[in-house]
BATILUM-362008 format. One record per atom (N, C-alpha, C, O, CB): x, z, y. Coordinates in steps of 0.02 Angstrom, whole numbers, padded with zeros to 5 digits, always signed. Last residue first. Glycine has a CB too. Example, Ala and Ser with C-alpha at 12.3 -4.5 7.8 and 13.67 -1.06 7.14 Angstrom:
# residues 2
+00642+00354-00112;+00684+00357-00053;+00645+00394+00002;+00670+00402+00057;+00704+00286-00030;+00660+00390-00284;+00615+00390-00225;+00660+00390-00165;+00712+00423-00166;+00565+00452-00224;
***
This chain:
# residues 116
+00541-01066+01987;+00534-01109+01927;+00527-01181+01946;+00520-01224+01902;+00474-01089+01886;+00651-00950+02059;+00601-01003+02067;+00599-01045+02004;+00651-01058+01973;+00615-01047+02129;+00672-00775+02027;+00693-00845+02021;+00635-00893+02029;+00578-00879+02010;+00726-00856+01953;+00680-00645+02138;+00635-00677+02091;+00653-00752+02087;+00651-00787+02137;+00560-00668+02111;+00752-00552+02213;+00786-00606+02176;+00743-00640+02125;+00767-00662+02073;+00846-00578+02142;+00658-00464+02267;+00703-00501+02311;+00732-00562+02275;+00737-00616+02304;+00759-00456+02336;+00592-00410+02155;+00555-00444+02207;+00599-00488+02250;+00580-00543+02268;+00519-00393+02250;+00699-00355+02083;+00658-00407+02052;+00619-00446+02105;+00614-00507+02101;+00609-00376+02001;+00741-00259+02173;+00786-00314+02155;+00747-00371+02124;+00761-00429+02137;+00842-00289+02107;+00629-00175+02167;+00647-00208+02230;+00693-00267+02217;+00685-00321+02247;+00681-00158+02279;+00639-00130+02037;+00580-00168+02057;+00594-00207+02121;+00574-00265+02128;+00519-00122+02067;+00757-00058+02046;+00753-00115+02000;+00695-00160+02019;+00701-00221+02017;+00745-00091+01928;+00718+00041+02137;+00772-00005+02155;+00770-00067+02111;+00779-00123+02135;+00841+00030+02147;+00619+00106+02062;+00600+00072+02125;+00654+00022+02145;+00638-00033+02168;+00590+00123+02181;+00699+00159+01960;+00646+00111+01943;+00625+00072+02005;+00614+00011+02002;+00585+00146+01912;+00776+00249+02036;+00808+00194+02000;+00758+00139+01983;+00772+00080+01990;+00842+00220+01936;+00675+00336+02078;+00711+00297+02128;+00747+00237+02095;+00748+00182+02123;+00762+00341+02164;+00639+00390+01954;+00589+00352+01991;+00622+00309+02045;+00602+00252+02056;+00538+00399+02024;+00757+00456+01921;+00734+00401+01879;+00683+00358+01915;+00683+00296+01908;+00704+00427+01813;+00755+00553+02023;+00811+00505+02018;+00790+00445+01977;+00803+00388+01997;+00873+00539+01986;+00639+00624+01990;+00642+00587+02053;+00699+00536+02053;+00691+00482+02081;+00651+00636+02111;+00677+00676+01865;+00618+00633+01870;+00621+00592+01935;+00606+00532+01934;+00554+00675+01867;+00779+00759+01902;+00794+00701+01861;+00737+00651+01865;+00749+00590+01867;+00807+00722+01788;+00706+00854+01971;+00758+00817+02006;+00776+00753+01968;+00787+00700+01998;+00821+00860+02016;+00617+00904+01869;+00592+00871+01930;+00645+00829+01965;+00631+00774+01987;+00566+00924+01978;+00649+00860+01699;+00664+00904+01755;+00644+00868+01820;+00653+00808+01825;+00739+00924+01757;+00515+00805+01593;+00578+00794+01629;+00586+00845+01685;+00538+00869+01713;+00581+00723+01657;+00393+00813+01535;+00443+00863+01515;+00510+00855+01551;+00556+00894+01540;+00454+00859+01440;+00318+00708+01578;+00293+00775+01595;+00342+00830+01575;+00335+00887+01597;+00226+00787+01562;+00384+00597+01523;+00388+00611+01595;+00366+00682+01613;+00394+00712+01659;+00345+00561+01634;+00476+00634+01372;+00414+00614+01406;+00418+00635+01480;+00451+00684+01496;+00352+00646+01372;+00651+00585+01358;+00598+00635+01357;+00535+00608+01390;+00540+00565+01433;+00621+00700+01391;+00746+00492+01379;+00712+00490+01314;+00653+00539+01311;+00611+00534+01267;+00761+00506+01258;+00799+00525+01499;+00764+00461+01495;+00723+00457+01431;+00671+00424+01428;+00813+00402+01498;+00873+00639+01481;+00804+00646+01504;+00765+00582+01503;+00704+00583+01505;+00803+00675+01572;+00998+00590+01446;+00959+00630+01398;+00886+00633+01417;+00842+00631+01374;+00988+00700+01392;+01034+00527+01567;+01028+00489+01504;+00986+00526+01453;+00943+00496+01421;+01097+00474+01476;+01037+00636+01655;+00991+00580+01667;+00980+00541+01602;+00923+00524+01585;+01017+00534+01722;+01140+00711+01597;+01073+00740+01604;+01022+00684+01613;+00968+00685+01582;+01070+00789+01664;+01247+00621+01611;+01227+00644+01545;+01156+00671+01547;+01115+00655+01503;+01275+00698+01518;+01255+00610+01750;+01239+00551+01709;+01215+00570+01640;+01170+00539+01612;+01299+00504+01704;+01291+00741+01782;+01228+00715+01807;+01207+00653+01767;+01148+00644+01753;+01232+00699+01882;+01419+00755+01732;+01364+00789+01697;+01297+00763+01719;+01249+00763+01680;+01368+00865+01709;+01516+00606+01726;+01485+00660+01765;+01425+00690+01728;+01386+00654+01697;+01463+00635+01835;+01634+00582+01601;+01568+00561+01626;+01539+00619+01665;+01537+00676+01641;+01520+00540+01567;+01787+00524+01550;+01753+00576+01587;+01688+00548+01616;+01689+00497+01650;+01798+00605+01643;+01820+00469+01386;+01806+00452+01455;+01770+00511+01488;+01728+00543+01457;+01762+00387+01459;+01948+00451+01258;+01881+00465+01282;+01872+00442+01354;+01910+00402+01380;+01866+00538+01277;+02061+00433+01187;+02067+00470+01249;+01999+00488+01278;+01993+00535+01318;+02107+00430+01300;+02046+00350+01079;+02041+00422+01068;+02047+00464+01130;+02039+00525+01127;+02092+00443+01020;+02050+00221+01134;+02102+00244+01087;+02103+00319+01079;+02157+00349+01072;+02170+00219+01109;+01928+00207+01200;+01990+00214+01239;+02046+00244+01197;+02084+00286+01220;+01978+00258+01301;+01838+00269+01066;+01834+00244+01134;+01900+00258+01169;+01925+00314+01168;+01775+00276+01172;+01888+00222+00900;+01876+00271+00952;+01875+00239+01021;+01908+00188+01032;+01928+00326+00949;+01929+00130+00809;+01858+00142+00812;+01839+00191+00868;+01780+00201+00882;+01833+00169+00746;+02069+00129+00809;+02033+00071+00835;+01958+00081+00842;+01925+00044+00879;+02046+00012+00790;+02097+00260+00747;+02105+00248+00818;+02068+00186+00844;+02039+00190+00898;+02177+00243+00835;+02097+00261+00610;+02035+00279+00644;+02037+00262+00718;+01985+00250+00749;+02021+00355+00635;+02227+00225+00571;+02170+00185+00549;+02105+00200+00586;+02062+00156+00591;+02159+00196+00476;+02318+00317+00633;+02328+00244+00637;+02265+00204+00621;+02252+00154+00653;+02383+00224+00589;+02268+00448+00617;+02293+00425+00682;+02298+00349+00687;+02284+00321+00739;+02362+00456+00696;+02239+00447+00480;+02185+00458+00529;+02207+00432+00597;+02168+00398+00632;+02166+00533+00533;+02366+00430+00426;+02315+00378+00415;+02258+00385+00465;+02232+00335+00490;+02288+00383+00343;+02426+00551+00465;+02454+00488+00488;+02402+00432+00482;+02395+00391+00527;+02517+00470+00449;+02346+00641+00393;+02348+00645+00466;+02374+00579+00496;+02348+00555+00546;+02392+00703+00489;+02378+00601+00263;+02309+00597+00286;+02307+00597+00363;+02271+00558+00393;+02267+00656+00258;+02514+00630+00257;+02491+00560+00249;+02420+00551+00275;+02403+00500+00305;+02495+00539+00175;+02512+00772+00271;+02547+00729+00319;+02522+00657+00316;+02510+00626+00368;+02621+00731+00307;+02464+00866+00185;+02415+00829+00224;+02446+00781+00274;+02411+00751+00315;+02370+00877+00260;+02486+00933+00037;+02525+00897+00086;+02478+00849+00123;+02456+00799+00096;+02585+00857+00052;+02427+00989-00074;+02433+01030-00014;+02479+00998+00039;+02507+01034+00080;+02458+01100-00032;+02393+00916-00185;+02464+00927-00173;+02478+00974-00114;+02534+00996-00105;+02499+00861-00161;+02253+00918-00176;+02286+00938-00238;+02359+00957-00226;+02384+01007-00252;+02282+00881-00291;+02229+00870-00050;+02207+00939-00065;+02237+00964-00131;+02245+01024-00140;+02130+00941-00068;+02278+00740-00062;+02314+00788-00020;+02293+00860-00034;+02334+00905-00031;+02302+00772+00054;+02180+00682-00143;+02249+00687-00168;+02288+00739-00128;+02327+00777-00157;+02284+00618-00163;+02071+00690-00056;+02067+00722-00122;+02138+00732-00150;+02153+00784-00179;+02025+00679-00170;+02119+00612+00050;+02106+00684+00060;+02102+00721-00006;+02126+00777-00012;+02042+00694+00100;+02124+00484-00006;+02186+00516+00018;+02176+00592+00025;+02221+00630+00009;+02207+00486+00085;+01987+00465-00029;+02034+00464-00085;+02099+00500-00066;+02126+00540-00104;+02049+00391-00107;+01943+00469+00103;+01917+00518+00054;+01965+00523-00005;+01982+00578-00028;+01846+00498+00029;+02006+00359+00159;+02022+00426+00183;+01998+00480+00134;+02031+00532+00127;+01992+00437+00251;+01948+00249+00086;+02020+00262+00085;+02036+00334+00105;+02076+00367+00072;+02056+00214+00131;+01797+00290-00006;+01834+00263+00051;+01906+00285+00048;+01924+00333+00014;+01802+00283+00117;+01662+00403-00048;+01717+00358-00061;+01750+00334+00002;+01732+00356+00057;+01695+00299-00102;+01534+00459-00049;+01592+00499-00066;+01652+00456-00085;+01688+00471-00132;+01575+00546-00123;+01448+00362+00002;+01446+00377-00070;+01507+00415-00093;+01529+00406-00150;+01439+00312-00109;+01463+00320+00130;+01410+00369+00117;+01404+00389+00043;+01361+00428+00024;+01344+00342+00140;+01640+00312+00169;+01573+00285+00159;+01524+00340+00142;+01542+00399+00139;+01573+00231+00105;+01781+00284+00261;+01737+00338+00236;+01668+00308+00229;+01640+00282+00277;+01737+00400+00284;+01845+00157+00266;+01883+00219+00271;+01844+00278+00243;+01872+00318+00205;+01901+00233+00344;+01747+00067+00256;+01802+00060+00209;+01845+00123+00209;+01877+00140+00160;+01845-00002+00226;+01666+00095+00361;+01645+00121+00296;+01696+00107+00241;+01690+00132+00186;+01578+00091+00277;+01715+00025+00467;+01734+00095+00462;+01715+00125+00394;+01745+00174+00373;+01700+00135+00518;+01655-00102+00462;+01723-00093+00435;+01744-00020+00427;+01786-00005+00385;+01773-00128+00480;+01489-00117+00408;+01534-00091+00459;+01604-00079+00429;+01609-00048+00376;+01507-00026+00490;+01428-00177+00296;+01404-00192+00363;+01452-00170+00418;+01456-00203+00470;+01337-00160+00374;+01472-00133+00175;+01495-00199+00197;+01476-00213+00269;+01505-00258+00300;+01467-00252+00152;+01421-00015+00124;+01487-00016+00152;+01512-00082+00177;+01569-00087+00200;+01534+00008+00102;+01303+00025+00071;+01339-00027+00035;+01410-00034+00061;+01455-00057+00025;+01302-00094+00039;+01255+00110+00166;+01282+00140+00105;+01319+00089+00062;+01361+00107+00021;+01227+00172+00065;+01207+00020+00261;+01264+00063+00276;+01296+00090+00213;+01358+00092+00208;+01243+00120+00322;+01098-00033+00193;+01154-00077+00210;+01217-00036+00226;+01272-00055+00208;+01136-00122+00270;+01016+00081+00189;+01041+00052+00127;+01101+00006+00140;+01149+00007+00101;+00985+00013+00092;+00990+00097+00325;+01027+00149+00290;+01055+00122+00224;+01112+00138+00206;+00980+00210+00276;+00917-00021+00346;+00980-00010+00382;+01023+00043+00347;+01083+00036+00341;+00967+00011+00454;+00805-00001+00268;+00850-00055+00250;+00917-00047+00285;+00969-00065+00256;+00819-00122+00267;+00749+00109+00338;+00769+00115+00268;+00818+00061+00249;+00869+00075+00216;+00708+00112+00223;+00722+00050+00462;+00768+00107+00457;+00794+00113+00386;+00854+00122+00375;+00734+00172+00480;+00628-00046+00430;+00693-00068+00457;+00745-00012+00451;+00803-00025+00438;+00685-00089+00530;+00554+00005+00272;+00555-00003+00344;+00623-00029+00366;+00670-00033+00327;+00539+00063+00380;+00465-00040+00130;+00531-00029+00159;+00528-00042+00234;+00502-00093+00256;+00584-00075+00125;+00339-00062+00095;+00375-00017+00051;+00444-00002+00079;+00478+00043+00055;+00381-00047-00019;+00195-00070+00196;+00265-00088+00187;+00300-00037+00141;+00291+00023+00149;+00302-00092+00254;+00041-00052+00102;+00082-00055+00162;+00153-00077+00147;+00168-00100+00091;+00084+00011+00197;+00042+00000-00059;+00000+00000+00000;+00044+00000+00062;+00082+00048+00073;-00048+00060+00000;
***
């Protein structure tokens, strides 16, 4: 009755196959991957040097700014988090900021409306 598989379900299944994202070669959802194998071996020998080296070299391409990250003003984080909340649950100041952003976007649409 109805759909037997949703987009979310199929996405999770694709992730577990490990072919959709290169990072799953390092660590996958089935207790496998290069780093898991290395960690199991390191826990037996109590020598974690190879694991640490592999993490630094193989994981770095997947990190933002090579692991240095980025400083984001707390106001942007609050605004981003509150965009997902219902309007009646948003903080008043955030609500007004979001409303101003929406007005600016609407104004840009009016000014730059393309001709057909």
